Structures are given as structure tokens and as C-alpha cells.
C-alpha positions as CSV (number, residue, x, y, z in Angstrom):
1,X,65.5,36.0,0.0
2,X,68.2,38.6,1.0
3,X,70.8,40.1,-1.3
4,X,74.4,39.9,-0.2
5,X,76.8,42.5,-1.7
6,X,80.4,40.9,-1.7
7,X,83.4,42.7,-2.6
8,X,86.9,44.0,-1.6
9,X,86.9,46.9,0.9
10,X,86.5,50.0,-1.0
11,X,84.5,48.5,-3.6
12,X,81.1,50.4,-2.4
13,X,79.2,47.9,-1.1
14,X,78.3,50.0,2.1
15,X,77.5,53.2,-0.3
16,X,75.5,50.8,-3.1
17,X,73.5,48.6,-0.2
18,X,71.3,51.7,0.9
19,X,70.4,52.8,-2.3
20,X,69.4,49.4,-3.5
21,X,67.3,48.6,-0.9
22,X,65.4,51.9,-1.3
23,X,65.1,50.6,-5.0
24,X,63.9,47.4,-4.2
25,X,61.7,48.4,-0.8
26,X,63.7,46.6,1.5
27,X,65.5,46.9,4.7
28,X,69.8,47.6,4.7
29,X,71.9,45.9,6.7
30,X,75.8,46.3,6.6
31,X,77.8,43.7,8.9
32,X,80.7,45.8,9.3
33,X,78.5,48.4,11.0
34,X,76.5,45.7,13.4
35,X,79.8,44.5,14.8
36,X,81.0,48.0,15.9
37,X,84.0,49.7,16.2
38,X,86.5,47.3,13.7
39,X,89.6,49.2,14.7
40,X,89.1,48.8,18.4
41,X,88.1,45.5,18.2
42,X,91.7,44.8,15.9
43,X,93.5,46.6,18.6
44,X,92.1,45.1,21.9
45,X,91.3,41.6,20.7
46,X,92.4,40.6,17.4
47,X,91.6,39.9,13.9
48,X,89.9,36.4,15.2
49,X,87.8,37.9,17.7
50,X,86.7,40.2,15.0
51,X,86.0,37.3,12.5
52,X,83.8,35.3,15.2
53,X,82.0,38.6,15.8
54,X,81.3,39.1,12.2
55,X,80.3,35.4,11.8
56,X,77.9,35.9,14.5
57,X,76.6,39.1,13.2
58,X,76.2,37.1,9.5
59,X,74.3,34.1,11.1
60,X,71.8,36.6,13.1
61,X,71.2,38.4,9.9
62,X,71.0,35.3,7.2
63,X,67.8,34.3,9.6
64,X,66.0,36.8,8.4
65,X,64.5,37.5,5.2
66,X,64.4,40.3,2.5
67,X,67.3,42.3,3.5
68,X,70.4,43.8,1.6
69,X,73.3,43.4,3.2
70,X,76.8,44.5,3.0
71,X,79.1,41.9,3.9
72,X,82.6,42.7,5.0
73,X,85.6,42.2,2.4
74,X,86.8,39.0,4.4
75,X,83.4,37.4,5.3
76,X,83.4,35.4,2.9
77,X,86.6,33.5,3.8
78,X,84.7,31.5,6.4
79,X,82.9,28.3,5.3
80,X,80.0,28.9,7.7
81,X,79.5,32.4,6.4
82,X,79.7,31.2,2.8
83,X,77.0,28.7,4.2
84,X,74.7,30.7,5.9
85,X,74.9,33.1,3.0
86,X,74.5,30.7,0.3
87,X,71.2,29.4,2.3
88,X,69.6,32.5,2.7
89,X,70.3,34.4,-0.5
90,X,71.6,35.8,-3.7
91,X,75.6,37.4,-3.8
92,X,76.2,40.3,-6.0
93,X,80.1,40.6,-6.6
94,X,80.8,44.2,-6.8
95,X,83.9,43.9,-8.7
96,X,86.5,46.9,-8.8
97,X,90.1,47.5,-10.6
98,X,93.0,47.3,-8.0
99,X,93.7,50.5,-9.5
100,X,90.4,52.1,-7.9
101,X,90.9,50.2,-4.8
102,X,94.4,51.5,-4.1
103,X,92.7,55.2,-5.0
104,X,89.7,54.6,-2.7
105,X,91.9,52.8,-0.2
106,X,94.8,55.6,0.1
107,X,92.4,58.0,1.3
108,X,90.6,55.7,3.8
109,X,91.3,55.6,7.8
110,X,90.7,52.6,10.1
111,X,91.3,49.9,7.9
112,X,93.4,47.6,10.1
113,X,94.3,45.0,7.3
114,X,95.7,47.6,5.3
115,X,98.2,49.1,8.0
116,X,101.6,48.8,7.4
117,X,103.4,48.2,4.6
118,X,103.0,48.8,0.8
119,X,99.3,49.5,0.4
120,X,99.3,47.7,-3.3
121,X,100.9,45.0,-1.9
122,X,98.7,44.2,1.2
123,X,95.5,44.6,-1.3
124,X,97.2,42.1,-4.0
125,X,97.9,39.7,-0.9
126,X,94.6,40.1,0.3
127,X,92.7,40.0,-2.9
128,X,94.4,36.8,-3.7
129,X,92.9,34.9,-1.0
130,X,89.4,36.5,-1.5
131,X,88.8,37.0,-5.2
132,X,88.2,33.1,-5.6
133,X,85.3,33.5,-3.4
134,X,83.9,36.8,-4.4
135,X,83.9,34.9,-8.3
136,X,81.5,32.5,-7.0
137,X,78.7,35.1,-6.7
138,X,75.4,34.5,-8.5
139,X,75.9,38.0,-10.1
140,X,79.1,40.2,-11.2
141,X,78.7,43.8,-11.4
142,X,81.8,46.1,-12.8
143,X,81.9,49.1,-10.3
144,X,84.2,51.1,-13.1
145,X,83.4,54.9,-13.3
146,X,79.9,54.4,-12.2
147,X,77.9,56.5,-9.9
148,X,76.3,54.6,-6.7
149,X,73.1,54.7,-8.0
150,X,74.1,53.5,-11.6
151,X,75.3,50.6,-9.5
152,X,72.3,49.9,-7.7
153,X,70.6,50.2,-11.0
154,X,72.7,48.1,-12.7
155,X,72.3,45.4,-9.8
156,X,68.4,45.5,-9.6
157,X,68.3,45.0,-13.4
158,X,71.0,41.9,-13.1
159,X,68.4,40.9,-10.3
160,X,65.2,40.6,-12.1
161,X,66.9,38.9,-14.9
162,X,68.6,36.2,-12.7
163,X,66.9,32.7,-12.2
């Protein structure tokens, strides 16, 4: 069984994942890193091509066992990704307040879906589409003010209690 970290971009999935994997004695995989140069893909091929590549990576990762996987923020929008994840593991939603996301993402570069327009509006628009999928996670952990180590430990405790 894999553990999939889900949540909005900037919620800490890629930072918490390696620590959680180490605590669990597992390998870590980050689907965004496996896809590659996301801004370049968006520029040259568009979002749909990126989503196709992301789905191929998720399909491949889901056939492996015993991983901690950080999923891209929009990965759960596609039914085939939700099905692959659901068949192969448990999901953990890193729930982060919009105000914290705005603060974190205002310093971030290379996020094509946030380019142009008001950052708060873009985050709210994307979150409206994504939140229903995040909220179906097996476990929800609030990020609020915790270090990545504290988050990883909290996730581990919750996983041990989960059926």
C-alpha cells in the first residue's frame, strides 16, 4: 500500500513527503519531479499535455508498493488518477489555510496556474474545483504552524490509528 499526500500547491507535500518516507522506512516519489520541467511543459505543450504526462506517472507509481507519494495539486481532478490512487493506497490531505497558501505562494516562482491576475483570486478559483477531491482523503491533517517534521510525525500517528 502506498501513502499519497494530496493538497493544494504550497501545502508542503514535497517537503513533508521525504521525512514521512524516512520515518516509515519507505521510498519517496514526487509526481511533479517525475514529470519534469512543469513551467516548460506548460509553455511548450500546454496544461492538457502536462496532465497527460502526470497521469502516466501516477499510473506507473500506483503499480509499485510501499511508497510515500506527493501528488501534484491538480492530480485528483482526473478520474483515472483518483481510481489509481484509490486502488493502491491511502490518501492524506494536507489542509492549509488560504491565507498561509497566499503567503507561501507569493514567494514562489514557476507555478504556471498562478501566473497572471490576482493571486488570491486564482487560489480561490482553483481551490473551489480541487477541495471536494481533497476532502475525500482517508486522513486530513491541518498544516497550520507545524514544522515539516511535526507534520510527518502527526501523519504517521494518524496512519497507525487508521483502519
